[in-house]
N, C-alpha and C positions, 0 to 999 in steps of 0.2 A: 688704543695701544700707544705707549709713549716710551721715551728712552732718556737716559741721563749718561753723559760722558764722564767716566771715572778717571780718565787719563791713561796713558800707555796703551791706547787702542782698546781699552776695556769699557764696555757699555752695559748699564743695567736696563733690561727690557721689562716693561710692565704691561700686562694684558688684563684688563678688567672686564668681566663678563656678567651680564644680568640675565635672569630667566624668570618667566612668569610662572609662579607656583600655584596659581588658581586655574587659569585656562590652559596652561602648558601641559604637554604630555608628561606624566610622572616618570616615564622611562627615559625621557630626554634630560639626563642629568649632566652636570659639568664633566668635561673630559678629564680623565686621569690616566696618563698625562695629556696635557695640551701640546699640540704640535705647531710650532712657529717656524715657517719657512723663510729662509734668507735667500733672496734672488738678486742677480746683478741687473744692470740696466738693460740687458738683452733678454730678460725674463728666464734666465737659466738658474736652476736651483743650486745653491752653493752649500747650504747647511739645512739640516732638519733638527731643530732644537726641541727636545722633549722636556716639558716643565711639569713636575708633579703637582697635584692638587693639594693645597695646604689647608683647606677648610672653607666654609661658606658662612654667610650671614643673611638674615632676613631683615630687609629694610622697612622702616616705618614711614608710611606715606605722610607727607607734611604739605599742608595747603598754605597759601599766602594769608588766608584769613583763618585764624585759630577757632572761629566760631562756626565754621562750616564742618559738616560731618561727612566722612567718607563711607560709602557702602562697604559691606564686609567682603565683597568679591575682588578686592585688590590685594595682591600678594606678590612680592618680588624678592628673589634670592640674588645674592651677588657673591663673587669670589674674585680675587686678584692673583694672577700668576706672576712670579718674579724670577728672573735668572740673569746671570752675567755672561756676556759673550764677547769674544774678541772680534773686532771689525777693523781689519787693516785698511789703510788708505787704498782706494780703488777708483779707477776712472769711471765716472758716471754714478758712483755711489751705490746704495743698496735699496732694495724694496723688501719690507718685512710684512708677512701676512699670516693670518690665522683664519680658518674657515669652519663653518658649522651649518648644518641643516637640521631642522627647518624652522620657519617662522610660524606664529600662531595662526590657526585657521580663522580665528575671529578678526583678524586685521582686515580693515575695509578698504584702504586706499591703494593697495597693490593687487596685481593679478595673481591668482593661484598662490596665496601665501603659504599654504601647506606644502607646496612643491618648490618653494623659493628659499634658498639658503642665504648666508651672509658671509662677507669677507671683511675682517677688521685688520687694519694695517697702518703703516707709517712709511713715508719715504725719507731717506737720509741722503742728501746730495753729496757730491764729491767735496764741495767746499765746507759742508757741515763737518765732514770727517777731518778736514784740514784744520778747522777752527776748534775741534773738540766741542762741538755744539751739543746742547741738550734741547729736547723738544719742548714746545709750549705745553703747560699743564692746565687743564680746565680746573677752575676753582671749585665748581659744584656740579653734582649730577642733576639733571633737570628733574622737576617734581614727577613723582610716579603717577600722580592723579591730578587732573585739572577739571575744573567745573565748567559744564556747558553754559554758554551765554555769560560767562564771567571773564574779565580781562586776564590775559597772560602777561605778566611783567616779570621777567626772570633774567638775572645776570648770568649770561652764558660765557663770560669772559675767561681768559686764560692768562697765566703769567709765564714769563720766559726768564730763566735764570741768567741768560746771556744778555738780556736787555734788548733783544731783537724786536722788530716791529711785527705785529700780528694783525692779519686781515681776516675777518670772519665772513662767511657766506653760507647760505643754505645749499646743500648739495644732495644729489640723488644717491641713496645708499647703494652698495655693491651687492651683487649676487655672489654665491659661493657654495660649493658642495651641492649635493642632490639627495633625494630620498634613498637612492640605491646605496650611496656611500656618504652617509650623513656627516661623518667625522674623518675626512681624509688625512692620512699621516704618511708622508708629508702633504701639505696643502697643494692644490693644483697650481700650475704655473700661471703667472700673469700673461696677458692683461685680463681683467675681470669685467664682465658685463654689469651694467647697472640694472637695478630692479625695474620692472615694468609697472608704471603707474596705472591705476584703474581710471583712465581718462576717457571721457569726462566723468566726474567733475574734478578728479584729483590729478595734480601734477606738481612740478617743482614750485610753481607759483601759488599753489593752493593745496597744502598737505592735509588740512583738517576739515574743511567745510564741505559737507555733502549737499548743501542746498544754498540758494541765493541768500545773501545777507552775511552777517558775521564780518570779521576782519581777518584776512589771510595771515598766516604766520610769517613773520619777517624778523631779520636780525640786523642790528646796526653793525656795519662793516668795521667801524673803529672801536666801538665800546663792547660789542658782543651782547648788547641788551636784546633779549628775545621778547617779542610782543605779538599780540593777536587776540582775537575773540572767537573761539570755536562755537559753532551753532549746531553741531551734530555729535550725538553720543556714540561711543564705540572705541575701538582700538586702532591706532594709526602709527605708521612708521615715519620717523623724522630723521633727516640727515643734516649734520653740521660739519663744516670743514674750517679748520684754523690753519692759515698759511703763514709761515714764518719767513720774514725777509731780513737779509743782512745787507745794508747799503743798497737796497733796491733789488737784490737778487734773491729769488725764491730758493731757500736752502732746505726746507722741510715742510711737510703737510701732515697734519693730524686729522683723522676722519672719525667723527663720532656718529654712531647709528643707534637710535634708541626708540622705544615704544611709548606713545602717550596713551594713557587711559582717560577718556573723556566721559564724564557721567554727570548725573544730577546730584548736587551736593545739598544735603539737608542742613538746616540751621535751627537754632532755638527761636521759636515764634510764639508769642503770647496772643491768644485769641479766645473769645467766648461769645456765647449767644444768650440773650435775655431780652424780653420785650422792652422797647425804649419808652413805651407808654403803658401804664398799668392802672386799671380802674377798679379792680376787684379786691383790694386789700393792700396791706403794708408789707407782707412777706414776699420777698423776691428770690427766685431760684435761678441759678445760672447753669449753663452747659459748657464745660471746658473743652475747647477745640485746639489747644496749644500743641506744638510739635517740638521734639528735640529734648525734652526734660520731663522729669517726674516731680520736680520741686516747684512749689507755687506759694505765692503770698497774695492774698486778697485784701484789699483795703476798701471798706465801705464808707462813703462820704469823702470829704476833703482829705487828701493825704496828709496835709499839715495839721488837721484836727479830725482824725478818723473817729467814726462812730463805732467801729468794730473791725476786726481783722479775722482771717481764717487761713489755714494752710491745707484745707481739705481739697480734694480734686474738684468736686461739684457742690459747693456749700449753698445754704440758704441763709437769708438774713432778713430780720424784721426791722424796718425803719420806724422811727418814732412818730412820724406824721406824714401827711401828704406834702408834696413839693418836688423841687428839682434836686437830684443827687448824682454823685459820681460813683462809679464802681471801677476800681483799678486792679488789674491783674499783672503781677510781676512774675514772669517765668524765669526760672533759675536765679532767684534773688541772691544778691551778694556775690555772684560769679561774673567772670569777665564777659561772658556771652549772654548776660541777662537781657530780656526783652520785656517791654511794658506795653500794655494795651488798656485804654481808658474809654469808658462809655458813659454818657450822661443819660439818666432815665428820669421820667416824670411820673409821679404817683398822684392820681386824681381821686377824689371821692366818687363813689359809684352812685350817680343820681339818675342813671338810665334804667327805667323800670319797664320792662316789656310785659305786654298783656294783650290778649285778644279773646274774642268770643266766636262761636260757630252758630250759624243759622242754617237749618235744613230747608233748601228750596224745593227739592223733590227727592223721592226715594222709591224704591221698588226694585226695578231691574238695574238701576244705577243710583248713585248717591251724589247729589249736587249740593255742595256746601258753600255758603257765603261766609268768608272769613272777615271779621271786623277788627281792625287794629285799634287797641285801646291804650297803646304805650304812651308814656310821658317821660320827659327829662326836665328836672327842675333847674338845671344850670346851663344846659346847652340845647341845641336844636337837632332833632333826629333827621338824618340825611339819607339813610338807606334802610331798606327792609329786604331781608332775604328769607324766603319761605321754602321749606323742604318737607317732604313727606317720605318717611322711612329712609332718610339720609340723602334723598335725591332732590336737588333744587328744582322747583317748578315755577317760581314767580319772584319778581323783584318789585311788584306793585305793592302799594300800601295795604289795600284790602282786596285781595283777589278772590276769585271763585275757584273751587277745587271740585273736579268731577272724578268719582271713583267708580270703576266699572267691574271690579272683582271683589269678592268677599275676602275678609281677613281683618287682622289687627293693624291699625295705622297709627303712626306717631307723627304729628304735625308740629314742626319746630319753627320758631321765629328768631332770627339773628339780626340785631340792630347795630347801627353805627351812628354815632353822633358827630356833630361838627367839631367837637374838641378831640376827636380821634378815638374815643372809647367805643369798643366794638365787641366786648366780651359779655354782653348781657343777652340771655336767651330765655324764651318762654316755650313751654311744651304742652300739648294736649294729646290725649289718647282717645281713639274711637274704635269701637268694634263694629265692623260693617257686616250685616247679614241681609241678604236680599230675599224677597218672596220667592220660594222655590216651586210654587204650583206650576205645573205644565199640563196643557191640554193635548189631546191626541193631535198629531200632525196629519193623520189620515183624513180624507174627505168621507163624511158619512153619507151613504146611499140608502134611501128607503123607498118603499112603494107608497103610493097615495093612501092615506088613512092609517099608516103604521106609526108606532111610537118608538122612540129611541132614547136611551140615557146619554146625556151630554158629557158627563165627567165621572165615570165609574171609580177612578182612583183619585182621591182628593186629600187635602190637608184640613183636618177638622178645626184647627185653631184659627182659621182665617174667616173673614166675613165675605159673603158672595152676593153679588147683585147682577142678575142676568137681564138682558133686553134683546129683542122685544119680548114682553112678558105674556102676550095674548095666547101663544100656542104652548105655553109651559104650565105644568101643574103647580109649581111654586118657584118664582124667580129668585128667592132668597136662600135656597138650599144649595149645597155643593153639587148635587147630582140630580138635576130636575129631569122629568119626562117631557120630551118635546114631541108634538104631533103637528108638524107644519103641513099645510096643504100644497105649498109651493116651496121651491128652494129658498132657504132662509139662512142668513149669517147672524149668529148670536154673539153679542158683545158681553164680556164678563169684566166687571170691576172688582178687583181683589183688594181687601183692606186688612192690614195687620193691626188688630186692635191694641197691641202692646206698644208699637212704635208709631202708629198712625200712617205708615208708609202704604202707598197704593200702587197697583200695577194693573195693566190692561191686557186682556187676552181676547182671542176670537176663535170661533169654530163655525164651519159651514155644514149644513145638512142639505144634501141634494135630493129632491123629491122627483123621482122619475115620472114621466107622463104615463097615463093608463095604457096598458098593453092590449093591442088588438091582434087577432089572428084570422087569416083567410085560408080556407081549405078547398081542395078540388071536390066536386060532387061525388056521391057514391057511384062506383063504377060497376057496370055489368059487362063482362067481356069474355070472349073465348080465348084470349091470349093467355099464355102460361105466365108471363111476367107482367106485373102492373106497376107503374111509377106513381107513387104518392107524393104530392107537392103541397108545401105550405109557405106562407109569407106572413111577416109581422112588421109593425111600425117600429118597435124598439127591441124585438127579441134578438138574443145573441146565442141561445142554445135551444135545440129542437130535439126532443126525446120521444120516440115512437115505441108503442108496446101493444100487444094483444090482450094485456091484462089492465083493467082500470086502475089498479094500484101500482102499476109499473114495477112489480116485484120480479119479473123475469122477462126474457125474450125482448130486450130493448135494443133499439138502433138509434143512432144520432145523426142528424143532418136535416137540412131544410127539405131535401128531396131524397126519398129512398125507393128502392125497387123491392117489391114483395112477390111471392109466388103462392097465393093461397090455394087450398084444395077445397073447393066449394065456397060457400059464403063465409066471410071472416070480417070481424069488426076490429078496426085499428084505433087506438087512443093516442093523442098527441099532447105532450106537455111542453110549453114554450116559456123560457125564462129570460128576463132582461138582465142588465148588469147589476141590479139590486137584488137579483134572485127572487 
């Protein structure tokens, strides 16, 4: 708020209001009319001046560096209320005030911004009335948007039509109004409380920086130069007071209260990726990673004597020969904010020739390969070998061994690097791994002495078989020989795949039970009604009794049984061991 003395006790009052049209409440528009209260030195309301809304405008954010780009979420509306009022000479002068609630919820440096209003005003001393004084006028409104971690250097000075001295200082903004009555008409009477800083870290000495570092906001008391380096993004309330002195006497104070939007500023940046060393040809492709523009100029070779140019986003270019070259990218060429990036590349002839051979050390249930490196480089020395199988690195040795334990298709790849930096030469070998699938029974074979058993009833006819020991076999070279061991015997089997030459070993054990012997009680002649029959055996596990020699009916099981024959009866006993 400011004023100009027009003479004859007439004063033009100006009130300039700004509102956030991006984060602000769309229903919180400029007051129509705005109520400006005129109070005496004792805080008594003398006048309620109602000033109609004349229109508004949207400001364009301007940065100190024209090459910085502001994000799209910055929007500020402004309007200025003007009116002429009569202010007669009065002991103690006047206080003028306008109030509005509330501030943006997104403001970080004060407590409860959504419930905190604002008071904008100016004081006119008794001497200012006597001198027909006019208030100091700020020359510029502060920038609407400032860049985080970029210096603030802004002229916040004011001019005074009367030539009075002006002293600048940072001051704490005033509260005013509340959410219940956001636009009081007339304004509430003075005095007005100051806003409450969100302290720590924010206070009068640190209005912008939410973390350590940065440079706090400061203002030169004589020149009004506002400086600082904010290190925190967000929205912040800032207050500035301009005090007007006449012959050392304070005659008027203008208070400015505004919001700083601090954010990340984009800029035009030229950047691209391409291998700095290429050994596989003369054609070079680039990946553009520039920011802030869609206009590009590529220069291949010396900019003073280019071999070729392009305006594509991601061009390719074929150089005439091997050697050292420059690639230059100009982002936004011919514009004020153009940026240039240059990269030197080296094209070398591809003399790195990868090669290797595979020797099978063993196969069958697993495959063991000896890999033999045969690579050569005519111009440089090979310094590293990287071996991978199906994309997984397994060795950095020059000639490693590879063990494969599962069937499948395998791709073995070698990546070389030479002393001159070439590392884009690879060699690949494919191998199809099939193991011998023959499986013998995992059960233990149990037979009686003199019995014969088949060792491998289910077999693969395409394999070659060699069984040992052969003495108790009918044919040790067939897949399923008859075995007639007299004692427990473990048979070894050597399997050979005639197509691949792979071999595999198996084993199976035949357990021969010892001869079964049985002892019985003698024939019994007794007058007892119940008779106990008893038997025992060296290896028997099952005892079956019957009165029929074929055990077709009337059987009982157990080592000892009780019978009740009527007259003479013959009982038969069958004893089985675990081989039946």
